[in-house]
C-alpha positions in Angstrom: 7.7 -10.2 -69.1 9.8 -7.2 -68.2 8.2 -4.8 -65.8 9.3 -1.5 -64.2 8.2 1.7 -62.5 9.1 4.8 -64.5 9.0 8.5 -63.6 6.6 10.4 -65.7 8.3 12.8 -68.1 7.3 14.8 -71.1 8.3 11.8 -73.2 5.9 9.3 -71.7 3.1 11.6 -70.4 0.9 10.8 -73.3 1.2 7.0 -72.5 0.0 7.7 -69.0 -2.9 9.9 -70.1 -4.3 7.1 -72.3 -4.8 4.8 -69.2 -8.4 4.1 -68.2 -10.1 2.2 -65.5 -12.9 -0.2 -66.0 -16.4 1.3 -66.2 -17.4 -0.3 -62.9 -14.5 1.4 -61.2 -15.6 4.9 -62.1 -15.8 7.2 -59.0 -13.1 5.2 -57.1 -10.1 7.1 -58.5 -9.4 10.3 -60.3 -8.3 10.2 -64.0 -4.6 10.2 -64.7 -5.0 13.7 -66.1 -6.4 14.9 -62.8 -3.6 13.1 -60.9 -0.9 14.7 -63.0 -2.5 18.1 -62.5 -2.6 17.6 -58.8 1.1 16.5 -58.8 2.0 19.6 -60.8 0.4 21.8 -58.1 1.7 19.9 -55.1 5.2 18.6 -55.7 5.0 16.2 -52.7 3.0 13.9 -55.0 5.2 11.6 -57.1 3.4 10.1 -60.1 4.8 7.1 -61.8 4.0 4.9 -64.7 3.8 1.1 -64.4 5.3 -0.5 -67.5 5.2 -4.0 -68.9 7.4 -4.8 -71.9 7.8 -1.1 -72.6 4.0 -0.4 -72.5 2.3 1.7 -69.9 -0.2 -0.6 -68.2 -0.8 1.3 -64.9 -0.3 4.4 -62.8 0.5 5.2 -59.2 1.1 8.3 -57.2 2.7 8.4 -53.7 4.2 11.0 -51.4 5.2 12.0 -47.9 3.0 14.5 -46.0 3.2 16.1 -42.5 0.7 14.7 -40.1 0.0 16.2 -36.6 2.5 15.2 -34.0 4.0 12.6 -36.3 6.9 13.6 -38.5 5.2 12.5 -41.7 3.0 9.9 -43.3 3.9 8.2 -46.5 0.9 7.7 -48.7 0.2 5.4 -51.6 -2.3 7.9 -52.9 -3.3 6.5 -56.3 -3.0 3.0 -57.9 -4.6 1.7 -61.0 -4.1 -0.9 -63.7 -5.6 0.0 -67.1 -8.8 -1.8 -67.9 -7.2 -3.6 -70.9 -4.6 -5.2 -68.6 -6.8 -6.1 -65.6 -7.4 -9.7 -64.5 -3.8 -10.8 -65.5 -2.2 -10.6 -62.0 -0.6 -7.3 -62.7 -2.3 -5.5 -59.7 -0.6 -7.9 -57.3 2.7 -7.9 -59.3 3.0 -4.1 -59.5 1.9 -3.7 -55.8 5.0 -5.8 -54.9 7.2 -3.6 -57.0 5.6 -0.4 -55.8 5.8 -1.3 -52.1 9.6 -2.0 -52.6 10.0 1.2 -54.5 8.3 3.4 -51.8 10.0 1.6 -48.9 13.4 2.1 -50.5 12.7 5.8 -51.2 11.4 6.8 -47.8 12.7 4.1 -45.4 9.4 4.4 -43.6 7.8 2.1 -41.0 4.2 2.6 -42.1 2.5 3.1 -45.4 -1.0 4.7 -45.7 -3.7 4.6 -48.3 -7.4 5.4 -48.5 -10.2 3.5 -50.2 -14.0 3.8 -50.7 -15.6 1.1 -48.6 -17.6 0.0 -51.7 -14.4 -0.7 -53.7 -14.3 -4.3 -52.6 -11.8 -5.5 -55.2 -9.2 -3.0 -54.1 -9.8 -3.7 -50.4 -9.2 -7.4 -51.0 -5.9 -6.6 -52.8 -4.7 -4.2 -50.1 -5.6 -6.7 -47.3 -3.5 -9.4 -49.1 -0.6 -7.0 -48.7 -1.2 -6.5 -45.0 -3.1 -3.2 -45.1 -5.7 -2.9 -42.3 -8.3 -0.2 -41.6 -7.2 2.1 -38.8 -10.6 3.7 -38.1 -9.8 7.1 -39.8 -11.5 8.7 -42.7 -9.7 11.0 -45.2 -10.9 14.4 -46.4 -13.0 12.7 -49.1 -14.7 10.3 -46.7 -12.6 7.3 -47.8 -11.5 4.8 -45.1 -7.8 4.9 -44.3 -5.7 1.7 -44.3 -2.2 1.4 -42.9 0.5 -1.2 -43.4 3.1 -1.7 -40.7 6.4 -2.3 -42.5 9.1 -4.7 -41.5 12.1 -6.4 -42.9 10.0 -9.0 -44.7 8.5 -6.2 -46.9 11.5 -6.2 -49.1 10.8 -9.6 -50.5 8.1 -11.0 -52.8 6.4 -13.4 -50.2 2.9 -12.0 -50.6 
């Protein structure tokens, strides 16, 4: 199995637009079309495709944003595995790749994400990777989680 994270271009945009979440995940994340439109209007968002054996199987979007007195916060803003490819360990696999990718890009000491408290499956995944709730809510009422990054975060020991 060959997996990689790819930038989204005009050549693979249609692959990304066909990705769908499972019915019971509706309301937890925007569609890939909405995400790409948001990234088009705010260039701080970086959307990427998650590929297995040259097939788009997932989507993520991340970016760095100013935050109060802090210089910036790096956010893993969207993360999904297509319903057809769920329950195969790909969520964990691509989270490892994505964390390495974002850490290498930003050389950050913290990584943030937000999640609806009813999205128990996602919360379990994020907690496995060391994300913890920090007591904040985002603009949509989602609970904010933060991961403190260290040297061990560049390996696959999750």
